[in-house]
C-alpha positions in Angstrom: 32.7 6.3 -50.5 32.8 2.8 -49.2 33.8 0.0 -51.5 32.8 -3.6 -51.3 34.7 -6.7 -52.4 32.8 -8.9 -54.8 32.4 -11.6 -52.0 30.9 -9.0 -49.6 27.9 -8.2 -51.9 25.0 -10.6 -51.4 21.5 -10.6 -52.8 18.5 -10.3 -50.4 17.3 -13.7 -51.5 20.8 -15.3 -51.0 21.1 -13.8 -47.5 17.7 -15.3 -46.7 18.8 -18.7 -47.8 22.2 -18.5 -46.1 21.6 -16.3 -43.1 23.3 -18.6 -40.5 26.4 -18.8 -42.7 26.5 -15.1 -43.1 26.0 -14.5 -39.4 28.8 -17.0 -38.6 31.2 -15.3 -41.0 30.5 -11.9 -39.4 30.8 -13.2 -35.8 34.1 -15.0 -36.6 35.3 -11.9 -38.4 35.9 -13.9 -41.5 34.1 -11.1 -43.3 33.9 -7.5 -42.0 30.7 -6.6 -43.7 28.0 -7.7 -46.2 26.3 -5.3 -48.5 22.8 -6.6 -49.3 21.5 -5.9 -52.8 18.0 -6.0 -54.2 17.3 -5.6 -57.9 21.0 -4.9 -58.4 20.9 -1.9 -56.0 22.7 -1.9 -52.6 20.1 -1.5 -49.9 21.7 -2.3 -46.6 25.0 -3.3 -44.9 25.3 -5.9 -42.1 28.3 -5.6 -39.8 29.3 -7.5 -36.6 27.9 -6.1 -33.4 31.3 -4.9 -32.1 31.9 -2.9 -35.3 28.4 -1.4 -35.1 28.9 -0.4 -31.4 32.3 1.2 -32.3 30.7 3.2 -35.2 27.8 4.2 -32.9 30.3 5.4 -30.2 32.2 7.4 -32.8 29.0 9.0 -34.1 27.9 9.9 -30.5 31.3 11.4 -29.8 31.1 13.5 -33.0 27.7 14.8 -32.0 29.0 15.7 -28.5 31.9 17.6 -30.1 29.5 19.4 -32.4 27.3 20.4 -29.5 30.3 21.5 -27.5 31.5 23.7 -30.4 28.1 25.3 -30.8 27.9 26.1 -27.1 31.4 27.5 -27.1 30.6 29.6 -30.1 27.4 31.0 -28.5 29.0 31.6 -25.1 29.9 35.2 -25.7 26.8 36.1 -27.7 24.2 38.5 -26.1 21.0 36.9 -25.1 17.5 37.9 -24.2 14.9 36.2 -22.0 11.9 34.5 -23.3 9.6 37.3 -22.0 11.8 39.9 -23.8 11.5 37.9 -27.0 7.7 37.8 -26.6 7.6 41.6 -25.9 9.8 42.2 -29.0 7.4 40.2 -31.1 4.3 41.8 -29.6 3.0 38.5 -28.3 1.1 38.2 -25.0 2.4 35.3 -22.9 -1.1 34.5 -21.7 -2.3 33.9 -25.2 0.1 31.1 -25.8 
């Protein structure tokens, strides 16, 4: 679970009033993130663009690794063609 310092939590109304200051603090890396709260509930997190891009690249890499592992796992499994599947199910291809 991610934790937030007291000065990293900002209300939605406060971020609206001070958006340029918040943006400047993120761009200068004075702050690494801001958690936006509404009605005392955390609703969103704002991070600098370089941090977002780093997180997105990590997520993309994790997805690629997951797909690779699934492909490797299925490599040695027996397969049937689509037509064989339809025959097994008793479905006429022309009715699709």
